[in-house]
ZAZA-318514 format. One line per field, with one value per residue: residue number from 0; x, y, z of N, C-alpha, C in turn. Coordinates in steps of 0.05 Angstrom, whole numbers. Atoms other than C-alpha are relative to their C-alpha. Layout:
residues N
k	(NUM,...)
n_east	(X,...)
n_north	(Y,...)
n_up	(Z,...)
ca_east	(X,...)
ca_north	(Y,...)
ca_up	(Z,...)
c_east	(X,...)
c_north	(Y,...)
c_up	(Z,...)
//
This chain:
residues 257
k	(0,1,2,3,4,5,6,7,8,9,10,11,12,13,14,15,16,17,18,19,20,21,22,23,24,25,26,27,28,29,30,31,32,33,34,35,36,37,38,39,40,41,42,43,44,45,46,47,48,49,50,51,52,53,54,55,56,57,58,59,60,61,62,63,64,65,66,67,68,69,70,71,72,73,74,75,76,77,78,79,80,81,82,83,84,85,86,87,88,89,90,91,92,93,94,95,96,97,98,99,100,101,102,103,104,105,106,107,108,109,110,111,112,113,114,115,116,117,118,119,120,121,122,123,124,125,126,127,128,129,130,131,132,133,134,135,136,137,138,139,140,141,142,143,144,145,146,147,148,149,150,151,152,153,154,155,156,157,158,159,160,161,162,163,164,165,166,167,168,169,170,171,172,173,174,175,176,177,178,179,180,181,182,183,184,185,186,187,188,189,190,191,192,193,194,195,196,197,198,199,200,201,202,203,204,205,206,207,208,209,210,211,212,213,214,215,216,217,218,219,220,221,222,223,224,225,226,227,228,229,230,231,232,233,234,235,236,237,238,239,240,241,242,243,244,245,246,247,248,249,250,251,252,253,254,255,256)
n_east	(-26,-15,-17,-29,-21,-19,-26,-22,-6,18,-5,24,-5,-26,-19,-26,-17,-29,-1,18,3,23,-10,24,23,28,2,18,-9,1,-18,12,-12,-11,-9,-25,7,-25,1,-15,1,-29,-13,14,28,9,4,-13,14,22,-3,-7,20,18,-6,-10,-27,-7,5,-30,-6,20,17,22,23,21,33,19,-5,-15,7,-9,17,25,-8,-10,-25,-4,14,-15,-10,-14,-31,-10,-14,23,8,-14,-1,32,-7,-27,-7,-23,-11,-11,-26,-3,-19,3,-15,-24,0,11,27,18,10,15,26,12,-6,25,13,-8,8,30,6,-27,2,-18,5,-14,-15,17,24,-12,-12,20,7,-19,3,24,-2,-15,15,23,-12,-11,-26,-9,-16,-24,-15,3,-23,-20,14,-19,-16,10,19,-13,-14,19,4,19,27,-4,2,24,22,-6,14,27,1,-3,24,21,11,13,26,15,25,-10,-27,-2,-25,-8,-21,-17,-15,-13,-29,-3,5,25,4,8,27,20,2,12,25,12,4,25,24,7,9,22,19,-5,-7,11,-27,2,-25,-9,-17,-2,-5,28,2,3,25,21,-6,3,23,29,12,-17,8,-21,2,-13,4,12,25,10,9,13,-3,19,-9,-26,5,18,-5,-24,13,19,-2,22,-7,-19,-25,-12,-12,-20,-24,-11,-17,-30,0,-10,-4)
n_north	(7,-6,19,2,-13,17,9,-7,23,19,22,21,28,-2,29,-4,26,3,25,22,-2,-22,-15,-13,16,-15,-23,-24,-16,-27,-10,-26,-29,-18,17,18,28,17,28,19,25,20,-5,15,1,-22,-29,-16,2,-14,-25,-6,3,-25,-17,17,8,30,12,-3,29,7,23,-7,-6,-7,-4,-16,-26,-20,-32,-24,-27,5,5,26,-3,21,-8,-8,-30,-15,-10,10,-23,-16,17,-5,-28,0,18,3,30,-1,21,5,-13,-22,0,-21,-5,-16,-31,-18,4,-20,15,24,-4,-10,17,10,-20,-9,22,3,-28,-10,-26,-21,-1,-26,11,-8,23,27,-5,4,31,14,-9,16,36,6,-5,24,24,-7,2,-25,-12,12,1,-24,-13,17,12,7,26,26,13,26,-4,-4,24,14,-13,-26,7,9,-24,-15,16,-6,-30,-1,11,-17,-21,7,1,24,5,22,7,27,2,26,-3,-29,-2,25,-6,-19,1,-5,-27,-12,15,-16,-26,5,1,-22,-11,8,-11,-28,0,12,-18,-9,28,27,13,31,6,26,3,23,-8,-4,-26,-22,1,-12,-29,-21,3,-3,27,20,20,21,22,27,17,-14,-10,-23,12,-17,-29,-13,-23,15,6,22,24,8,5,21,9,15,28,14,0,-25,-1,16,-14,-20,14,14,28,6,-30)
n_up	(-9,22,10,-10,17,19,-11,11,13,2,14,0,13,9,0,15,1,5,10,-13,-29,-5,-27,-7,2,-1,-18,-6,-22,-1,-16,-5,4,-20,-23,1,-8,-2,9,-19,6,-1,29,22,0,23,-7,22,27,-3,2,25,12,-2,20,19,1,2,32,12,5,22,-6,-18,9,-19,8,-20,5,-16,2,-17,1,18,25,4,8,20,28,20,3,-23,2,-27,-11,-16,-25,-22,-14,-23,-21,-5,-13,-12,-1,-26,-3,20,21,12,23,-7,9,-25,-10,17,30,-6,2,22,24,9,8,26,18,6,9,14,7,-8,-30,-9,-21,-23,2,-13,-30,-14,0,-15,-28,-7,-7,-26,-24,-3,-12,-26,5,9,-21,3,21,12,5,17,22,26,-5,13,-21,-9,-28,-17,-13,14,-8,18,28,5,1,25,24,-3,6,26,12,-8,17,23,-10,0,-19,-19,-3,-8,-9,-5,-21,5,-23,-6,-1,-26,-28,-13,-1,29,6,-13,15,26,-7,-5,23,12,-15,6,26,-1,5,25,20,-8,-4,-5,-9,-10,-18,-14,-29,-11,-16,18,12,-21,-10,27,22,-12,8,2,16,-7,25,-6,21,25,-4,-20,-24,-17,2,-23,-19,-13,-27,-1,11,-22,-25,-3,28,6,8,-14,13,-4,-29,-2,14,-14,-26,1,4,26,15)
ca_east	(338,397,438,505,566,595,655,722,736,688,702,648,661,737,780,853,900,977,978,944,946,883,904,833,767,702,723,667,692,673,727,701,714,762,781,841,825,878,886,909,921,978,1029,1003,932,923,930,981,949,886,918,956,897,864,908,928,998,995,980,1057,1063,1035,1010,960,885,822,747,694,698,739,710,748,706,650,689,705,780,778,736,768,802,821,882,928,968,905,884,948,946,872,908,974,1016,1067,1112,1149,1216,1221,1259,1270,1303,1377,1359,1340,1288,1251,1256,1231,1168,1156,1175,1104,1074,1114,1103,1024,1024,1076,1049,1084,1096,1126,1183,1133,1078,1127,1153,1080,1069,1131,1116,1043,1061,1113,1074,1018,1064,1092,1161,1169,1200,1253,1273,1256,1325,1357,1311,1369,1401,1398,1337,1376,1412,1346,1330,1287,1226,1240,1248,1179,1145,1178,1153,1083,1094,1112,1045,1001,1011,979,918,898,833,864,928,947,1001,1039,1073,1094,1129,1161,1234,1224,1245,1193,1203,1197,1137,1103,1118,1094,1031,1013,1020,970,924,930,916,855,794,827,849,817,875,880,939,970,1000,1029,1033,967,984,993,927,893,925,920,859,784,765,796,794,820,835,854,869,849,785,751,736,716,706,683,700,776,755,699,741,800,751,694,712,654,693,732,788,797,800,850,897,894,907,972,946,974,1002)
ca_north	(2105,2135,2096,2070,2107,2072,2029,2050,1984,1931,1859,1807,1731,1749,1685,1689,1633,1633,1585,1523,1545,1584,1633,1669,1638,1679,1741,1787,1847,1919,1962,2030,2101,2140,2083,2042,1967,1913,1847,1794,1720,1664,1671,1646,1660,1714,1778,1807,1777,1806,1875,1871,1855,1922,1963,1906,1901,1825,1822,1838,1764,1734,1673,1705,1703,1729,1723,1765,1836,1893,1966,2026,2085,2054,2039,1969,1966,1900,1929,1929,1994,2013,2053,2022,2088,2129,2066,2074,2147,2132,2075,2084,2025,2025,1969,1932,1968,2038,2052,2121,2146,2166,2239,2295,2292,2351,2311,2247,2279,2313,2252,2224,2290,2311,2248,2250,2327,2341,2412,2478,2486,2544,2534,2570,2516,2457,2490,2486,2412,2393,2429,2403,2328,2330,2363,2310,2257,2293,2299,2373,2398,2346,2357,2428,2452,2396,2384,2383,2323,2254,2218,2155,2187,2190,2140,2084,2115,2182,2142,2108,2171,2202,2146,2157,2236,2218,2184,2243,2301,2254,2255,2182,2161,2095,2076,2003,1986,1917,1912,1982,1971,1906,1938,1986,1990,1995,2070,2084,2031,2076,2138,2107,2082,2151,2174,2126,2147,2222,2201,2164,2205,2238,2166,2099,2055,1976,1951,1879,1863,1801,1845,1832,1890,1935,1913,1928,1994,2027,2001,2017,1949,1883,1829,1757,1710,1639,1593,1647,1663,1718,1686,1747,1823,1866,1928,1915,1919,1870,1818,1822,1816,1776,1738,1702,1646,1592,1599,1673,1665,1610,1655,1715,1675,1649,1575,1575,1626)
ca_up	(1600,1561,1514,1542,1509,1446,1468,1450,1422,1405,1387,1363,1347,1341,1320,1299,1278,1271,1213,1239,1312,1336,1388,1396,1404,1393,1431,1449,1485,1498,1523,1554,1532,1576,1621,1635,1623,1637,1603,1653,1645,1643,1585,1518,1537,1476,1515,1467,1408,1425,1435,1371,1335,1350,1303,1261,1277,1283,1206,1195,1202,1136,1165,1210,1193,1229,1227,1262,1274,1308,1318,1342,1356,1318,1258,1229,1227,1188,1130,1060,1047,1115,1115,1164,1171,1191,1237,1274,1284,1320,1358,1391,1413,1467,1473,1533,1522,1501,1436,1425,1360,1361,1352,1402,1452,1412,1342,1376,1398,1333,1289,1283,1279,1220,1188,1192,1181,1125,1111,1125,1203,1243,1294,1346,1326,1334,1403,1425,1402,1439,1504,1504,1494,1548,1596,1583,1598,1661,1631,1614,1679,1672,1602,1585,1588,1547,1489,1438,1478,1452,1476,1484,1545,1581,1638,1618,1653,1617,1552,1562,1577,1515,1471,1499,1486,1413,1401,1429,1378,1322,1368,1380,1413,1441,1468,1470,1516,1522,1589,1587,1659,1650,1639,1698,1766,1819,1826,1750,1746,1797,1755,1694,1727,1753,1681,1656,1708,1688,1614,1629,1607,1550,1520,1526,1551,1540,1576,1581,1645,1684,1748,1787,1837,1776,1745,1810,1824,1748,1717,1723,1689,1683,1631,1652,1587,1590,1529,1477,1510,1550,1621,1657,1649,1707,1748,1775,1847,1835,1798,1854,1911,1889,1820,1785,1758,1791,1740,1753,1829,1818,1772,1816,1880,1848,1837,1764,1712)
c_east	(20,18,27,16,8,27,20,9,-21,5,-24,13,29,19,27,17,31,0,-22,-10,-23,5,-26,-24,-23,3,-23,9,-9,19,-8,13,15,8,26,-15,25,-8,17,-5,28,12,-10,-31,-10,0,14,-7,-24,8,12,-18,-13,11,16,29,8,3,31,7,-22,-14,-21,-25,-20,-22,-12,6,17,-8,20,-14,-18,8,12,30,10,-11,26,5,8,27,14,16,-20,-8,22,7,-23,13,30,12,28,7,17,25,1,22,1,20,25,3,-9,-24,-26,-9,-16,-33,-17,3,-29,-16,5,-5,-34,-8,22,-1,22,-7,21,18,-15,-23,10,6,-29,-11,19,-4,-29,5,15,-10,-22,7,18,30,14,18,26,16,1,24,21,-13,15,16,-13,-21,10,16,-21,-2,-22,-30,-5,-5,-29,-19,3,-13,-28,-8,2,-23,-20,-7,-14,-29,-17,-21,11,27,3,28,7,21,16,19,21,30,7,5,-22,-9,-13,-28,-23,-7,-17,-34,-18,-5,-24,-23,-8,-10,-26,-24,4,9,-15,27,-5,28,6,20,3,0,-28,-1,-1,-29,-23,2,-9,-18,-30,-13,23,-11,18,-5,15,-8,-12,-26,-5,-14,-20,6,-17,22,29,-6,-22,18,23,-14,-20,0,-24,9,23,35,14,7,27,26,9,8,26,-2,16,7,27)
c_north	(11,-18,0,10,-27,-9,14,-19,-23,-27,-20,-27,2,-28,11,-26,13,-27,-16,2,22,10,18,-12,20,21,20,21,29,20,32,23,13,-11,-13,-27,-15,-24,-15,-26,-16,9,-17,-2,19,26,19,-3,14,35,8,0,26,21,-17,-5,-26,-10,4,-30,-12,-27,1,6,4,-4,15,27,16,28,19,22,-2,-4,-29,2,-25,2,1,27,19,6,-4,27,18,-20,6,27,-2,-18,-2,-26,3,-28,-4,15,23,-1,24,4,15,26,16,-7,16,-17,-25,7,11,-19,-8,20,8,-21,-6,28,13,30,16,1,24,-13,6,-27,-26,0,-12,-31,-12,1,-16,-29,-5,6,-19,-21,5,-2,28,12,-13,4,29,16,-14,-13,-5,-26,-21,-13,-25,2,3,-28,-18,9,21,-11,-13,21,17,-13,2,32,-2,-4,25,21,-10,-4,-30,-1,-24,-6,-30,-1,-33,-2,20,2,-19,5,20,-7,5,33,13,-18,18,27,-3,-7,22,15,-8,7,23,-3,-8,23,13,-21,-21,-18,-30,-5,-29,0,-26,7,1,28,22,1,10,29,20,-8,1,-31,-16,-24,-27,-15,-27,-17,10,8,20,-14,14,28,13,24,-13,-7,-25,-25,-9,-9,-22,-13,-17,-28,-13,6,27,2,-16,16,25,-5,-15,-30,-8,27,11)
c_up	(-22,-7,13,-24,-16,13,-18,-19,4,-11,-4,-17,-14,3,-16,4,-7,-20,6,27,3,28,13,-6,5,21,-4,21,-6,18,-1,-8,22,23,-5,4,-5,-12,16,-10,-4,-31,-20,-3,-24,8,-26,-27,-4,-5,-28,-25,-11,-23,-22,-6,-3,-30,-10,-3,-21,2,19,-17,19,-9,23,0,22,-5,18,-4,-19,-29,-5,-12,-19,-26,-23,-3,21,-2,23,13,17,24,22,13,19,21,3,10,14,11,27,6,-14,-20,-10,-24,10,-7,27,13,-15,-25,6,4,-25,-21,-11,-9,-32,-21,-11,-10,-15,-11,13,34,10,24,29,3,10,30,15,3,20,32,9,5,25,27,6,11,24,-2,-6,20,-2,-23,-13,-9,-16,-23,-24,8,-16,13,9,27,20,19,-13,11,-17,-29,-6,-2,-26,-22,2,-15,-33,-14,2,-22,-27,8,-2,20,19,2,12,16,11,20,0,21,6,3,22,23,17,4,-26,-8,13,-15,-25,4,8,-25,-14,11,-6,-30,-5,-3,-26,-22,10,-4,4,7,8,25,15,29,13,17,-19,-11,22,9,-24,-15,13,-4,-4,-12,4,-26,10,-30,-25,4,23,23,14,-9,14,6,12,23,-2,-9,24,24,-3,-38,-5,-6,16,-11,6,29,1,-8,21,26,-5,-5,-29,-16,8)
//
């Protein structure tokens, strides 16, 4: 029998404390490569904390401490000597509300690329980077004739797509998304969900959402968390139709959360 593919993200015995408060308890989780996995659960259950642990952004708070292990594409990201800049190239992060830089659309796309690849570049090469990234996020046709316009003038949907486009030229393997549609209207939410589905395969995507319909529509697998613990992890369709745990069923059916 062939070995299962190495997961994009693997945690073992992951615990995390904010000062004296423990937010994560012995989290063991394998996030599949090339798939969309949603993290669901009530507010305060540890979803965003887990997400932000993967690229260690949570450590910006100096009272955070962790134990256990986190691997990304087979590499221990908690090991001594890990370069956070390199880690955050590998693991891109998309937040709830897009925050484009107050510069042109073109310069936004090139910003991280220039930061991580400071060597000599050509105008033609940069143009190719911009077009490829914007096509990948399904934005090229809307903005190709106004690349010099300020990015802050885009709609929220376009800003969120642009933010994702800004990550892609540095070639991440994993995309973390913390409620990326919470600031969007239903039509824009649908467009971003379509984009997420288009990106799967080329990227491994872990998304936090409070929207049960979104989790069901836009993920291959689903992880239910409660009080800092993983209760259940399964194929999305299975979780929503035949959850294994009473707590999962109660949450999905709206009895709490």
